[in-house]
VOSEPA-454126 format. One record per residue (C-alpha): residue number from 1; residue in one letter; chain; y, x, z. Coordinates in steps of 0.2 Angstrom, whole numbers. Example, Ala and Ser with C-alpha at 12.3 -4.5 7.8 and 13.67 -1.06 7.14 Angstrom:
BEGIN
  nr rest kette    py    px    pz
   1    a     A   -22    62    39
   2    s     A    -5    68    36
end
This chain:
BEGIN
  nr rest kette    py    px    pz
   1    x     A   123   225    58
   2    x     A   109   221    71
   3    x     A    95   232    72
   4    x     A    85   217    76
   5    x     A    81   200    67
   6    x     A    86   185    80
   7    x     A    79   170    72
   8    x     A    85   152    81
   9    x     A    75   138    77
  10    x     A    85   121    69
  11    x     A    81   103    75
  12    x     A    89    96    58
  13    x     A    91    78    66
  14    x     A   110    79    69
  15    x     A   115    71    51
  16    x     A   120    53    47
  17    x     A   114    52    28
  18    x     A    95    49    29
  19    x     A    92    31    30
  20    x     A    73    34    34
  21    x     A    80    42    51
  22    x     A    88    25    55
  23    x     A    70    19    62
  24    x     A    73    31    76
  25    x     A    91    33    78
  26    x     A    98    16    72
  27    x     A   117    19    73
  28    x     A   117    32    59
  29    x     A   122    48    66
  30    x     A   104    56    69
  31    x     A    98    61    88
  32    x     A   116    64    93
  33    x     A   114    45    96
  34    x     A   100    51   110
  35    x     A   112    64   118
  36    x     A   126    53   120
  37    x     A   116    40   129
  38    x     A   109    52   140
  39    x     A   111    50   159
  40    x     A   106    59   173
  41    x     A    90    52   181
  42    x     A    92    60   199
  43    x     A   105    70   210
  44    x     A   109    86   203
  45    x     A   101    83   187
  46    x     A   113    90   172
  47    x     A   116    77   162
  48    x     A   125    70   152
  49    x     A   131    85   143
  50    x     A   143    86   129
  51    x     A   144    98   115
  52    x     A   160   107   115
  53    x     A   160   106    95
  54    x     A   159    88    96
  55    x     A   146    77    89
  56    x     A   146    85    70
  57    x     A   136    81    56
  58    x     A   126    97    52
  59    x     A   123    92    34
  60    x     A   141    95    30
  61    x     A   143   111    23
  62    x     A   161   113    31
  63    x     A   153   111    48
  64    x     A   137   123    43
  65    x     A   151   136    38
  66    x     A   158   136    55
  67    x     A   140   137    64
  68    x     A   135   150    53
  69    x     A   150   160    59
  70    x     A   147   157    76
  71    x     A   129   161    76
  72    x     A   132   178    65
  73    x     A   146   183    76
  74    x     A   137   181    91
  75    x     A   121   191    84
  76    x     A   110   178    78
  77    x     A   106   182    59
  78    x     A    91   170    55
  79    x     A    88   152    56
  80    x     A    72   145    56
  81    x     A    72   126    50
  82    x     A    60   112    55
  83    x     A    53   106    39
  84    x     A    44    89    38
  85    x     A    35    80    25
  86    x     A    30    62    28
  87    x     A    21    47    20
  88    x     A    23    57     2
  89    x     A    40    64     3
  90    x     A    51    76    13
  91    x     A    60    71    29
  92    x     A    76    77    37
  93    x     A    80    89    23
  94    x     A    98    85    23
  95    x     A   103    98    36
  96    x     A    97   112    25
  97    x     A    99   107     8
  98    x     A   116   100    10
  99    x     A   124   109    25
 100    x     A   117   126    26
 101    x     A   113   130     7
 102    x     A   130   122     3
 103    x     A   139   133    15
 104    x     A   149   145     7
 105    x     A   145   159    19
 106    x     A   128   156    20
 107    x     A   124   175    14
 108    x     A   129   180    32
 109    x     A   111   171    36
 110    x     A    93   173    33
 111    x     A    84   158    35
 112    x     A    64   152    33
 113    x     A    55   137    36
 114    x     A    42   130    49
 115    x     A    32   117    43
 116    x     A    34   105    57
 117    x     A    17    97    53
 118    x     A    15    85    69
 119    x     A    12    67    67
 120    x     A    29    58    69
 121    x     A    28    45    84
 122    x     A    41    33    91
 123    x     A    43    46   103
 124    x     A    60    50    94
 125    x     A    65    31    96
 126    x     A    72    30   114
 127    x     A    70    11   118
 128    x     A    50    14   113
 129    x     A    48    31   118
 130    x     A    31    37   128
 131    x     A    20    52   127
 132    x     A     6    42   119
 133    x     A    18    33   107
 134    x     A     9    25    92
 135    x     A     9    36    75
 136    x     A    21    32    63
 137    x     A    18    44    51
 138    x     A     3    57    51
 139    x     A     7    75    49
 140    x     A    -9    80    38
 141    x     A    -6    78    19
 142    x     A   -17    75     3
 143    x     A   -22    89    -9
 144    x     A    -9    80   -22
 145    x     A     5    80    -9
 146    x     A     2    98    -3
 147    x     A     2   104   -21
 148    x     A    20    96   -24
 149    x     A    23   103    -6
 150    x     A    20   121   -13
 151    x     A    31   119   -28
 152    x     A    45   111   -18
 153    x     A    45   125    -5
 154    x     A    44   140   -18
 155    x     A    57   132   -31
 156    x     A    71   127   -17
 157    x     A    69   140    -4
 158    x     A    57   154    -6
 159    x     A    66   161   -22
 160    x     A    83   162   -14
 161    x     A    92   179   -10
 162    x     A    94   176     9
 163    x     A    76   168    12
 164    x     A    67   178    26
 165    x     A    53   190    18
 166    x     A    42   201    26
 167    x     A    37   214    16
 168    x     A    44   205     0
 169    x     A    35   191     5
 170    x     A    42   174    10
 171    x     A    39   169    27
 172    x     A    31   151    31
 173    x     A    27   146    47
 174    x     A    15   132    52
 175    x     A    17   122    67
 176    x     A     2   113    70
 177    x     A   -14   121    64
 178    x     A   -26   107    67
 179    x     A   -16    96    56
 180    x     A   -17   108    42
 181    x     A   -35   109    45
 182    x     A   -37    89    45
 183    x     A   -28    89    28
 184    x     A   -42    98    20
 185    x     A   -58    94    30
 186    x     A   -64   112    35
 187    x     A   -59   130    36
 188    x     A   -66   135    18
 189    x     A   -54   121    10
 190    x     A   -40   125    21
 191    x     A   -40   143    16
 192    x     A   -42   138    -3
 193    x     A   -27   128    -2
 194    x     A   -17   142     7
 195    x     A   -23   154    -8
 196    x     A   -17   143   -20
 197    x     A     0   142   -12
 198    x     A     0   161   -12
 199    x     A    -5   163   -30
 200    x     A    11   150   -34
 201    x     A    21   160   -25
 202    x     A    15   176   -35
 203    x     A    17   166   -52
 204    x     A    37   163   -46
 205    x     A    39   182   -46
 206    x     A    37   184   -26
 207    x     A    26   198   -18
 208    x     A    15   185    -8
 209    x     A    15   173     5
 210    x     A    18   179    23
 211    x     A    10   164    33
 212    x     A    16   163    51
 213    x     A     7   153    66
 214    x     A    16   145    79
 215    x     A     4   149    93
 216    x     A     1   138   107
 217    x     A    -9   145   121
 218    x     A   -15   162   126
 219    x     A   -33   159   123
 220    x     A   -44   156   108
 221    x     A   -40   138   101
 222    x     A   -54   126    96
 223    x     A   -52   118    78
 224    x     A   -62   101    75
 225    x     A   -67   102    57
 226    x     A   -79    91    46
 227    x     A   -93   103    49
 228    x     A   -90   104    68
 229    x     A   -79   113    80
 230    x     A   -73   131    74
 231    x     A   -67   145    86
 232    x     A   -49   151    80
 233    x     A   -55   169    82
 234    x     A   -49   185    72
 235    x     A   -61   181    58
 236    x     A   -55   163    57
 237    x     A   -37   167    58
 238    x     A   -40   182    43
 239    x     A   -49   169    33
 240    x     A   -35   156    34
 241    x     A   -23   170    28
 242    x     A   -12   171    43
 243    x     A    -1   188    44
 244    x     A     7   184    60
 245    x     A    12   173    74
 246    x     A    26   170    86
 247    x     A    28   153    98
 248    x     A    40   139    96
 249    x     A    41   134   115
 250    x     A    36   140   131
 251    x     A    32   122   135
 252    x     A    17   124   124
 253    x     A     8   137   136
 254    x     A    17   137   152
 255    x     A    22   124   167
 256    x     A    41   121   164
 257    x     A    43   111   180
 258    x     A    49   127   191
 259    x     A    62   142   190
 260    x     A    66   150   173
 261    x     A    65   167   179
 262    x     A    46   164   185
 263    x     A    44   155   169
 264    x     A    50   171   159
 265    x     A    38   183   170
 266    x     A    23   173   164
 267    x     A    30   171   146
 268    x     A    31   191   145
 269    x     A    14   194   152
 270    x     A     8   181   140
 271    x     A    15   193   125
 272    x     A     1   206   125
 273    x     A   -12   192   126
 274    x     A    -4   184   111
 275    x     A    -4   202   102
 276    x     A   -22   205   107
 277    x     A   -29   189   100
 278    x     A   -31   193    81
 279    x     A   -28   207    70
 280    x     A   -11   203    66
 281    x     A     8   206    73
 282    x     A    15   196    88
 283    x     A    34   193    88
 284    x     A    41   190   105
 285    x     A    48   173   109
 286    x     A    62   167   122
 287    x     A    65   148   126
 288    x     A    81   144   133
 289    x     A    76   129   143
 290    x     A    65   113   144
 291    x     A    70    94   149
 292    x     A    65    81   138
 293    x     A    73    66   149
 294    x     A    87    62   135
 295    x     A    73    55   126
 296    x     A    66    43   138
 297    x     A    73    28   149
 298    x     A    63    33   164
 299    x     A    63    49   173
 300    x     A    50    62   164
 301    x     A    44    77   176
 302    x     A    45    94   169
 303    x     A    62   100   172
 304    x     A    67   121   170
 305    x     A    78   126   185
 306    x     A    91   138   184
 307    x     A    91   143   166
 308    x     A   107   151   168
 309    x     A   116   161   154
 310    x     A   114   176   167
 311    x     A    94   172   168
 312    x     A    93   169   149
 313    x     A   101   186   145
 314    x     A    88   194   156
 315    x     A    74   186   145
 316    x     A    82   192   130
 317    x     A    84   209   136
 318    x     A    65   209   141
 319    x     A    62   202   122
 320    x     A    72   217   117
 321    x     A    62   229   126
 322    x     A    45   224   121
 323    x     A    52   224   102
 324    x     A    58   242   106
 325    x     A    41   248   114
 326    x     A    31   240    99
 327    x     A    44   242    84
 328    x     A    33   255    75
 329    x     A    17   243    75
 330    x     A    29   228    70
 331    x     A    33   225    51
 332    x     A    50   218    56
 333    x     A    60   217    72
 334    x     A    59   199    73
 335    x     A    63   190    89
 336    x     A    63   170    89
 337    x     A    74   159   101
 338    x     A    70   140   104
 339    x     A    83   135    99
 340    x     A    99   133    89
 341    x     A   100   114    94
 342    x     A    87   106   103
 343    x     A    98    95   113
 344    x     A    87    82   118
 345    x     A    74    96   125
 346    x     A    89   105   133
 347    x     A    85   122   125
 348    x     A   100   126   114
 349    x     A   112   139   110
 350    x     A   126   129   105
 351    x     A   142   128   118
 352    x     A   143   113   130
 353    x     A   153   108   144
 354    x     A   139   115   157
 355    x     A   138   133   152
 356    x     A   152   135   137
 357    x     A   148   150   126
 358    x     A   137   157   139
 359    x     A   121   157   130
 360    x     A   128   164   114
 361    x     A   137   176   123
 362    x     A   122   183   131
 363    x     A   113   185   114
 364    x     A   128   195   107
 365    x     A   129   206   124
 366    x     A   111   213   119
 367    x     A   110   211   100
 368    x     A   127   213    93
end
C-alpha cells in the first residue's frame, strides 16, 4: 500500500444516460462528442487525441471496474468526483452512482466529492461556446435546496465505508466559495448553513464534517456579501468552518501559456504561500496540463508546452518531497491531481495516442 493518498479529480461527463446533458452534447454520449470533434488550431497543436481505452461510458460499472484497476495499479487510490446541483436537482451523478459505486472492486479506491457549485453556461456547448457565455443554471442554491443537498450527500455518500475521511470526518470540497456566499447572503448565514450540515453529519453517526476549499489564488480573496465586501482572512476562513485547502487547477492562479516546467516551479513556490494563508493545512496539487481548445470553434490562447510524462514525473516528485517535509504537520498525506479525465482541458491521466500510459507510469514510479 502507498504511504500517500493520491487523489485525482473526475469530470463525470463521459456518459450517455442523462437527458439534461444533451443541451450541451446533443449526440448523447456526453463530452466525448467534443473530444471526437477536436482538431489542431495551429501547426504543432497536439489535437486530435484519442483515448486508448476508447470512448467509453463511464457510468457503466464494468467500465469503471477496469478504470479502478488501472488507477489503483498505478498508485492512484482516491477519486474526487465533481458533483453538481442545478435547477433544484443533481446533474451528472450517473458516473458516480451507476459507474463507480456499482463497480465490484470499488473497495480498492477511496472517493470524495468536490461540490462544483459554479454557474453552468453554454461554455460546454461547442457551437455557442465563449468565455462570456450566458448562464443557463446558477450555482447558488436556496436554503430549501441546501437542506436536500446535505441529506443527499450524507445518506448517499458520506456513510459509505470507502468515502474519504480525515480524522473520521468525511471530506467535502467547495469549488466556488463566492457562490456559496451568494446562496446565503453573508458570512454569518453561510456559517450557520455549514454548521447545520455538520450537525446533520454527526446525527448520521459520523465524527463531523471536514470542509475543504479549492483555493484559487495566493492572495486573500475579497468576498462580496449583502453586508459589503469581506476579506477572506484567517478569521473568516475559520468562521466558515473550513478545515483545509488544496487546488483544482494551476490555471486558476498561474499563467498557463508557457513551458510546463516553468509553471510547476511557480506552483511549488505558491505552496508555502497557500499554507501560510490560514490556520489550516494545505495539501499540494499537481496539474498535468491545460488546453481548452477542444471546447471552442476558434483558437483560444493558453496552451501548456512540453508537459511530457517526464516533466510531470518531476512535478509529482516535488509534491512528494513537499509532503515528506511537512508530513508531521498534516493530518493525512494527501496530494491532489488534475485530473483523471479532463480531456477537453488536456489535463488527464488516462492513456491516449500521444503519451500512451506515460502519465500513469509517472505516478506509479513515485507512489506505487
